[in-house]
C-alpha positions in Angstrom: 11.4 -11.2 2.7 14.5 -9.5 1.3 15.3 -11.1 -2.0 11.7 -12.3 -2.5 9.9 -11.5 -5.8 6.5 -9.9 -5.3 3.7 -12.3 -6.1 2.1 -12.3 -9.5 -1.5 -11.1 -9.0 -4.0 -9.1 -10.9 -5.6 -6.1 -9.1 -9.1 -5.0 -10.0 -8.9 -1.2 -10.1 -11.3 1.6 -11.1 -9.9 4.4 -13.3 -11.3 7.6 -14.4 -12.5 7.6 -18.0 -13.7 10.9 -19.5 -15.6 9.1 -22.2 -18.1 7.8 -19.6 -20.8 10.3 -18.8 -22.6 10.8 -15.5 -21.7 11.1 -11.9 -19.4 8.0 -11.8 -17.0 8.3 -14.8 -14.9 5.3 -13.9 -14.3 1.9 -15.5 -12.8 -1.3 -14.4 -9.1 -1.9 -15.3 -7.1 -4.9 -14.4 -3.5 -4.1 -13.4 -0.9 -6.8 -12.8 1.8 -6.8 -10.1 4.3 -6.8 -13.0 2.9 -3.5 -14.2 3.2 -2.0 -10.8 6.6 -3.4 -9.7 8.8 -4.4 -12.7 11.5 -2.2 -14.3 11.5 0.5 -11.5 12.1 1.2 -7.9 9.0 1.5 -5.7 8.0 1.7 -2.2 4.9 -0.2 -1.2 3.3 0.1 2.2 0.4 -1.8 3.5 -2.0 -1.1 6.3 -5.1 -2.5 8.0 -7.6 -0.3 6.2 -8.7 2.9 4.4 -10.2 5.6 6.6 -8.7 4.1 9.8 -7.1 6.4 12.4 -3.3 5.6 12.2 -3.5 5.0 8.4 -5.4 8.2 7.7 -3.7 10.5 10.2 -0.1 9.5 10.0 1.1 6.8 7.6 -0.6 7.8 4.3 -0.4 11.6 4.7 3.3 11.3 5.8 4.2 9.2 2.8 2.5 11.9 0.7 4.4 14.7 2.4 7.7 13.0 2.0 7.2 11.7 -1.6 9.6 14.3 -3.0 12.3 13.2 -0.7 11.9 9.6 -1.8 11.9 10.6 -5.5 15.2 12.4 -4.9 16.6 9.1 -3.7 15.6 7.3 -6.9 12.1 6.0 -5.9 9.9 6.0 -9.0 6.5 5.4 -7.4 5.0 4.9 -3.9 2.1 2.6 -3.5 -0.3 2.0 -0.7 -2.0 -1.4 -0.6 -4.9 -2.2 1.5 -7.4 -5.1 1.7 -10.2 -2.8 0.5 -12.1 -2.7 -2.8 -11.4 -0.1 -5.5 -14.4 2.0 -4.6 -13.2 2.4 -1.0 -9.6 3.1 -2.1 -10.7 5.7 -4.6 -12.9 7.5 -2.1 -10.1 7.4 0.5 -7.6 8.9 -2.1 -10.0 11.7 -2.9 -10.7 12.4 0.8 -6.9 12.5 1.4 -6.3 14.7 -1.6 -3.5 12.5 -2.8 -1.2 13.7 -5.5 1.9 11.5 -5.2 0.8 8.2 -3.6 -1.0 5.6 -5.8 -3.5 3.4 -4.0 -3.8 -0.3 -4.9 -7.0 -2.1 -3.9 -6.4 -5.7 -2.8 -10.1 -6.4 -2.3 -9.8 -10.2 -2.0 -6.5 -10.0 -0.1 -4.7 -12.2 -2.6 -1.6 -10.0 -2.8 -1.5 -9.6 0.9 -1.9 -13.3 1.5 0.8 -14.2 -0.9 3.1 -11.6 0.7 2.5 -13.5 4.0 0.9 -10.5 5.7 -2.8 -11.4 5.8 -4.1 -11.4 9.4 -7.5 -11.8 11.0 -8.8 -8.6 12.6 -12.2 -9.8 13.7 -11.5 -8.3 17.1 -12.1 -4.9 15.6 -14.7 -5.9 13.1 -12.5 -5.9 10.0 -12.2 -9.5 9.0 -9.1 -10.4 7.1 -6.7 -7.4 6.6 -3.1 -6.6 6.1 -0.5 -6.5 8.8 1.2 -3.1 8.6 4.5 -3.2 6.7 6.5 -1.3 4.1 9.0 -2.5 1.5 11.4 -1.1 -1.1 11.1 -3.1 -4.3 13.5 -2.9 -7.2 12.5 -4.6 -10.5 9.9 -6.7 -8.6 12.2 -7.9 -5.9 12.1 -6.8 -2.2 15.4 -5.0 -1.2 14.3 -3.5 2.1 11.6 -4.8 4.5 9.9 -2.9 7.4 7.5 -5.0 9.3 5.7 -3.9 12.5 6.5 -6.2 15.5 3.9 -8.6 17.0 2.4 -10.1 13.8 -0.6 -12.1 14.9 -4.3 -12.6 14.3 -6.6 -10.3 16.4 -3.7 -8.3 17.8 -4.9 -6.2 20.7 -3.0 -3.1 19.5 -1.9 -1.6 16.1 1.9 -1.2 16.3 3.3 1.6 14.1 6.9 2.8 13.7 8.9 0.4 11.6 6.8 1.0 8.5 6.6 4.8 9.1 7.8 6.8 6.1 10.3 8.6 8.3 12.0 5.3 9.2 12.0 4.1 5.6 13.5 7.4 4.4 16.2 7.4 7.0 17.1 3.8 6.1 17.4 4.7 2.4 19.4 7.8 3.1 21.9 5.7 5.1 22.2 3.0 2.4 
C-alpha cells in the first residue's frame, strides 16, 4: 500500500446549511477524494462501523483526544471512513461530540473496495464493511500503512492495535 495513490471516488456527504429551515438543515454535497487528500498531509482510519463497540469506545475517541499531537507533527486533517451512509456518520459524529476528526461516509463501499479493504461481515449482520486500518497520506499518496492482522471475510474476531492512534502517533514520532 505504501506509495499507492488513493482511489479517485466521489463521496456523498450531508453538510449543515443554515439557509435550510426546519429540523434537518442539511444538504447533499459531493466531495471528491482529491478534495480530501490532495495538497496536504492527512491520516485516514477506517473501521467496521459507526456506533460499534471498539470503534466508538477506543479508536474514534482516542484519535479525537490525540488530534493535537498529530497536528504538532504536521498532520493537517484526520479522517474516519466507514461503510455507512452520511446520515449515520453525522449522527455518530454528533453522539461522539467530535471537534477534530472529520467523518467520511463511504455508503456504497466504493472507496473501501478500491483501497482493497472491503470485507464481508455477514457473520455479525453487517454485510460488506471495511477491514480496520489506518494510513498516513501525503498529497494523495500513502506514506505509512497500519493494517490489522488476519484480513478475511467473516473474521471471528475484531483485531485492534495496529491501527490504534497511539501506534500511529508513535510511528510518526519515530520517523
